[in-house]
Steps between C-alpha positions, in 0.01 A plus 500: 500500500629844403310688774443450872242781484307516173488835316207723595407863441312692769235772447773767488692320226785363711640175365611253767668162470783300654740292294589158636858460626745354248245514218518684170273529200217711369124524535246685290236683707162601357312790659157653453396802707144503625281750685133517603381627159394833358263748663329640188191285430494604131852367429589134468637376828854380456674412820800310361808610312644304213736220593865603544801280558861533612788271585677454831854374446697362795870492417718224646716608791870524416642297786827315501455131576619392841556177686661372818716190524508279803841512664552127561828393337682172481849395393482265205855373553641398839833679454355843408423786736155653457355826613154639476470720188405862556134585450595752232726248325314168482759339271751292691862611486623148574393253226462210744233684702132488415190667634249249640128555448571777253142539386446874459238655723324785326421814698 
């Protein structure tokens, strides 16, 4: 769903809606204004405008992807020394070390 609050226009012409988080896309909205009709009994009573439409376009957010690695490490060879890789540098500096349970966890 593109909206968490569907588009609506109040009596003063204020458009209100709320885009759903992490969603993008477009929606075409059709509007017809209506009142209680004319007051002159000799004129045809027309209480509706013609149908008008417009588009609401929700652009995708420009966010860098992110993830967090678990910090469990294991030495793959008995004669190597392992250290825990830095959070900002998930690649191991020692080839014999590996990160266990390295499934990325999305924010």
